[in-house]
N, C-alpha and C positions, 0 to 999 in steps of 0.2 A: 308239252303235250299239244297235239294239234287241236284246233278249235273249229267247229262247224257253226257258222253264224247263219241263223234262219231269220230273215226279215219278212214279216208277214202282215197282211191286211185281211183279217178274218171278219168280213162284213156279213157273213151268212153262216148258218149251221153247217152247211156242206164244207165251206172253207175251214171252219173250226175243226171238223172231223179230219180233214186233210192234214192240218197242222198237228193234230194229235197222232196221226199215223206216222208223220215224219219224225216226231219226237220218239215214238216207240221204236221205229226202225233205227234211229241214231243210237238209241240206248243199247242196241245189240252189237254195236261196233266197239271193240275194246280199244282203249287208248285214245279216244276222241271225246272232248268235252263239247257239249251242245250249249250254245247261247242263243236264246230266242228273244227277238226284240220286235215290238210293234213298229210298223213302217214309219209312223210319225215320231217315234222316239229314237230311232236308229240314226247314227251319225257317222262321220268319218273315223272317229275314235274306236268305233266298234269293229 
């Protein structure tokens, strides 16, 4: 199954809202898993 990796740095409420909107939109796509990682926790293995 395809994976959508979202690497984020949500330093403000506006960016947090944007992340939530991306998550909600990705949930509408059948057959895609969403993986969300904070920027400082993401690495090459992701």
